[in-house]
N, C-alpha and C positions, 0 to 999 in steps of 0.2 A: 504494500500500500504506500509506504513511504517513497519508494522508487517511482511509482506511478505519479504521486503528487509532485515530486521533484521534477519529473519530466514535463508535467503539465504546466507548472509554474515557469520553468525555463522556456518553454515554447511561448507562453503568453508574454513573458518579458521581452522576448526577441520579436514580438509582433506577429507570431504565427498562431494559428488555431491548433491546439493539441490534437494529435491523432492517436486516440486511445486504442485503436486497432493495431497500431504498430508495436512490434515486440520490444520489450524493454531490454536494456543492457546489451544491445547489439554492439559487438566489438569489431574493430577493423582487423581482418586477417591479413598478416604480412608474410610474404614468402620472398626472401632475397636470394634463395638458392645457395646459401652457405650455412654452416652449422651456427645456430644462435642459441647458446646455452651457457650455463655456469659449469665448467669442467670439474670432474671429480678431484683432479689434482689441485685445482685452484681453491675450491671450497669442499673439503672432504666429508663434512657432516651432512647427511641426507636431509635431516630435519631442518637444518639451517638453510640449505638450498631451497627447500620448499617454502620456507618463510620468505626468503628473498624473492622467489618467483611470484608469490602472492602479493608482496609489496610492489613489485614492478607492475603487475597486472592491475593493481588498484590505484596506481599513481595517476593523478588527473592533471598534473602540470609538469612542464619542463623542469621547473625548479625542484620538484619532488624527485624526478629522475636524476637530476644533477646531484642532489644530496645522497641518493642511494649509490651513485657511481663513486662519489667521494668516500663514502663509508666502505665500499668494496676495496678501494685502494688502501685506505687506512687499515683495514682488518686483514686483507689477504695479499696485498702487494700490487704490483703493476697488473693492469687488466689485460687478460689474454684476448686474442682476436675473436674467439667465439663469444665471449662476454661483451665485447664491444659491438658485435653484430646484434646481440640480444638487446642491448641498450638502444641501438639505432632503430631496431624494429619497434620498440616502445615509443621512441620519439616520433617516428612516422605514424604510428597508431594514433597518437594524440593530435598530430597535425591533420591527419585524414578524418578523424572523428568529427572535427569541427565543420568539415565540408561534406559530411554524409558519405564518406568512402567506406564501403563494406569490405573491399578486398584489394590488395596490392600484390601483384605477382611480377617481380622484377628479375629477369634473367639476363644473361650476357647479351642476347640478341635483341630482346624487346621487353617492354613493360606493359602490363595490362592493369587498368584501374577500373574497378566496378563500384557503382554508387548505389545507395539505398533508393527506395521507390520515389521519394520526394526529397531530394537533397536541398539543404538550406542555403543555396546560392543562386544567383541569377543565371539561368540557363543561357541567356544571351552572351554572357561573359565566356562561357565554355565554347559556344559556337564560334565566337570571334577568335578564341585561342586556337581552335582547330583550323579555322580559315587562314590564320597568319602563319602557322607552322605546318608545313606539308608532311612532317613526320608523325603528326598526331592525327589519328583517324577514329571515327566511331566504329565500334565493333559490336553493335547491338543497341537496344534502347537505353540500357543502363550501364554501358561499358565503353571504354575507349582503349585504344592501343597506341603506344608510342614506339615507333620503329626507329630506335636509336641504340646503337651498341653501347653497352656498359659492362666491360669485361671484368672490372674489379668491384669489390664491395663498396669502396669509396665512390666509384662512378655511379653505382646504382642508388646509393643514398643521395648523392648530389642531384641526380636526374629526377628522382621522385620528389625530393625536397623542393627543387626549383619549380617543378610543375605545380605542386600544391601551393607554393608561394604566389605563382602567377595567377592561379585560379582564385585565391583568396583576395 
């Protein structure tokens, strides 16, 4: 009930009518095609890893994610690549959630971004973005494809981050 009320109040504050038929707590699924986890050798306590995963999934701001990252470095040392990928996934999740992104699939060859049924942005802005950049194409009524190579994790993060920033 509290989640439904929070979603309704948030929609009303942003000037939208709340859609009570829409599922609650829809999270953005992120696939960067690299391992995104806290390695056993980095954090060897299973219970502690589960607590950290829960905190990451519950984080609602970039500042919260930054605090968790700083805590990881303080407690376990330099952050390995898999954990950096995990943190990047959560940053993209937060950026995408604001724009109604339900799924991001970024591979070395192309990136696919899928939106919820009624995304909270001006559809005209998305159409203009597609018209200006020939590498961005609609791939269905709620999905688009970016045909741009991103061979490394950093390239994929930058590509998706740049697109989301341009859309916002």
